[in-house]
N, C-alpha and C positions, 0 to 999 in steps of 0.2 A: 861960618860954612865948614871948616873942618871940625866943628863940634858936632855939626848938625851929620856929616857922614859916619864920625865916630859912634854915634846914636844908632844911626841906620846899621851899620856893621854890628852892632851888638844884638839889634834887633833880628837881624837875619842870621846870626850865628847859631847852631844846632844847639838845643838845651843839653845841659850836662846829665848824663844818665845818673838816675838815682843810686846811690850807695848801696852795695848790694849786702845782705843781711849776712852775717857770720853763720855757719852751719851750728846746728844743735851738736853740742859735744856729747858722744856718748860712752859710757864705760860699762862694760861687762863685769860684773862681779860675780864669781862662782865658789864652790867649796863644799862645806860640810857645817854641821851644826853651830861652828864660832862665826863661821860668816853669815848665819840664820842670825845668830846673836840671843843671848838668853840672859842680859843683865835688864832687871827688872825698872820700869819707869817709876814704880813706887818710891824704890830707893832713889833714883833722882828727884822726885818730888820732896823728899825730905833734905836732901844735899842743897837743893834750888834756895833753900831758906836760912841756911845756916853759914856764918859768917866764914867759915875756914874753907867752905866750897862754892859758897854764891858766885863768884865769880867765874867759875870753871861753866856754869851752865848759864851765865846771863845772856851769850849771844843767842841762845834758843829759846828765848822767853821775853813776853811783853806782860808785865807788871807779874801777875799770878799766874799765867796761861802759856803752855807750850804754843809757839807759833809755827806756822807753815811758811817755808822760803817759797817765794813768787818766781825764782830761778831756777830752782833745782827740781828734778822730777823723778819719782820712782816707780820702777814695776817689779813688783816682788811675787811673781806667778800671779795669784788671782786678787792680789792687792795693788793697789796704784794710786798716784796721788802726788801733792806738793810733799817734799821734803819735810817731816817732821818726826818726833819721837813714836814709835810703835811699830816701826816697819822690819821689828826682830820677828821671834817667836811672840806669842800672843804678849799685849802689854808688856814689850821689850824690846830694847834696841839692839842692834848689831854695829858693825863698823861702817856701816852706810851713813850714819848720823855724822861723825868726824870725817869721814872721805868726802862726804857731800858738801861739808863746812868749808875745807879746804879748796877744793876744785869750784865751787859755785863762788868764794871771795877771788880767786885768781882770773876766773873766766869772765867777760862780758857778755857772752851769749848763754842760752837757756843750756842746763845741763841734764842729761837724763841717765839715771843709774839704772840698768836690768839686771836683775840679781835672780839668776836662777839656780837657786840651790836647796838641798834637801839635807837633814841630818842623816848621821850613821852610814856615810858613803865612802868607799875607799877609791884611790887612785889605781890601786890593783887590778880592781874588777869594774864598780861601777863606773867610774871615770875613766876606764881604761882607752886611751887612745887608739883610735885604728892601726896606726903604724906599728904599734906594739905588739899587734898579733894576739895569741892566746898564749896561756901558760904552756908551759911543757907538758906533754902526754901523761907524764907521772903525776904531775899535780892535777890534773882533769880527772884521772881515774880515781884517786883520793877522794875529791870534792863527790864524785859519783856515789862512791862506797858509802860516805858519810851521808848525801842526802837518801839513799835508798833504805839507811836505818829508820828513816823519818817517813819514807814514802816508798814503800816497794816499787812501785810502778815508774819512778823516776828514770828519765833516759838522760843520754848525754846532751841533746838538745836543752833541756831544762837547766843543765849545768853551764851552758854555754850562754843561755838567753841573758842573764844579767850582767854579761861582760860589755861594758862600752854604752848600756843603757843610758846611764844619766849624762854621759858626755853627749849622746845623741839628742837627749832631751833638752840638754843645756841650748845647743845650736837652735833646736826647733822653738825654743822659747823667744831666743835672740830674733832670729827671723821673723817668726810670728807677729813680734812688737814692733819690728820696723815695717813691716807689711801694713799692719794696722795701726800705724802711728797716730794718725789724725782721728782714730776711732778712739785708743786709749786716752789720747791728749789732745782735745782739738785746739788749744792754744797754742799747739806745734804744729797744725796742718800746715803743709806747703813748705815749711821750713826744709832746707837740705841738712843732711847729716854728715857726722864725721865719727869714725869710731876712736876713740882716745885711747883706748888701753884694755887689758885685760888682767883682773886682778883676781888672784889665786891664794885663799886662807883655808888650809885643810891639812888634815895628817894623822888626826889620832888614831884612825879604824887602820892605817896603815903601820902605825909606830907600834901598836898592839901585836902585830903579827911578825914575825921573824923572816918570813918569805917576802910578805909585802915590802918590809924595809929594806930587804937586800936587793928588790926590784926599783926602788923609789927613784933613785938618782936617773936612772935609765928611763923610767917611766913618765917622771917629769920633764925629760927632754923631748919626747915623744908627745907630750901635751902641748907644749910650747910650739913646737913646728907644726902639729895638726891643727891645733886653732888659728894659727897663722894663715895655712894654708887653705882650711875652710871658711875663714872669715875674708880672705883676700888681700891680706896685707904681709907681706913677709918678714916686714921688720915692725909688726905692731907692738907697741911697748907693754911689756910683760912684768907685774910687780906680784912677786910671791911673798906672803906673810909668814915667816919662820915661825916653827913650834915656839910657844912662850910659856907652857904651862910650868908653874912652879919656878919661874923667875930665872934670873941669870944662874944661880946656884943649882939648877936640876943636873941631875945625872942619870946613869942608869939608860933606859929606854929612852926619854926624851933627849939626852946628849946624843945618844946614837943617830937617832931620828935626824937630829939638827944636821949632823954630819952628812947625812945623806941628802938632804935638803940641797947644803952647800957644794955638794960633789953635782948635783944636779944641774946646776947653774955655772959650774966651774968649767966654762969650754968657751973657747974663742968666739964661737960663732954667737953668744949670749952677750959679749962684753959690750956694753953702752947700749943695750936695748933690751934687757931683762935684768931684774935686780931681787936679790933676795932682804927683807926689810925685818930687822929684829924687832920681835913684839913683846921678850921678855920684860924689857925694860919699862913696859907698863903694867907691870903684875903688882896687882893691889896688897903691899905689905900689910896695912891695917886688917884687910879683909882676910888674910891669909892667918894673921893671927888669931883673930877671933875663931875663924874655922878649926885650927889646929887645937886651939883651948876647949871647943866644944860648943858649936853653934846653938844647938839646942837648949842647952845651958845657959846660952846667953845670947836668948833668941831677939832681945830688944837692942842690944848693942850690933847684933848681926844684920837686922833690918836696916840698919842705916848706912851699910856699906857694901853689903853681897845679898845675891839670891838662888845662889846656885852650886854645883862641886866644881871641884877644882879643873876638871876636863872640861869644863864651861866656863874657864878662867873666872870661877868663883860668883859668876853673876855679877861682876863689878862694872858698873856702868863707866865709871873713871878708867878702868882698864881699856872698856871696848871703845870708849871715846878717843883714848891715846893711840890705839891700835887704828883706829879708821883715820885719824889724822896722820899718821905716818905713813901709811900706804897712799894716801893722798898725795901727800909732799913727794914721794919716790914716784907717784905716776905723773905729776907736773913736771917734775925733773925730766924724766925719759921723754915726755913728749916734746919738750922745749929744745932736748937734745938733737932730738929726729928732725925738727924743722929746720 
């Protein structure tokens, strides 16, 4: 009889609620051309077959083909799909490949990388955050005078229009993707989402301008605060990729710009929730040597290691993969510290 009562009690007990699916983990990746990525897949095709580099690319291949990850998705402006090669410039990769590998391997739930990014943009002008305001009157007058040389009918409104335009477009792309998530990625329909971090990899256009470099530390602080405010998370993890062109021996403008980036994050409010990640450690010394020797005169050797100029990190897939992995590892560490 006691056994019968136990069975009846078990049958009468409410069924356990099904385990809730963890949210889709979303990362916002932005910046300029090196977040786009200019490392050609054709170089990777060669390296994937060579004993010295084959293991580097093995996680991304099945046999002789590049594979798509079933758990990591990418939205790069008008391109979208499962993470694989080719989500950089045409037939190229950017940091998203290595980044997606790290976060996809770390987390059990699906991961979405939203990449609103365009080449040739500055933080001083295009991505200028709202709280930074406009540059001083003197600077605007100088810009208008220069613009009038090309277009005598130019107005002050024409000068002001580009300021912050890419910042606003970045937010529009993020919000639009989230609003229409089920349309863009039907397999994610109905899933809750969590913004895991903001990843920023940019700098060249500010580095080549003394005025922009001088403002960079302040503008980087404004960027972090404004992104957090506009996305509704005051402690959103932020990862900034440090300028890495010319490697660890870089001097001149690159060195000065690195100092400006470091100063931007060297504030008590950012400790433990925003981090500057070195990318110079991933500079491809082999590609650099061939480029300096003369890539046109050594094109066969060059096509095995690089595919672009130094300001695009030599178009080295090894470099962009390493950069992406480092950014991903930093994002994971910050997110887990926040929880």
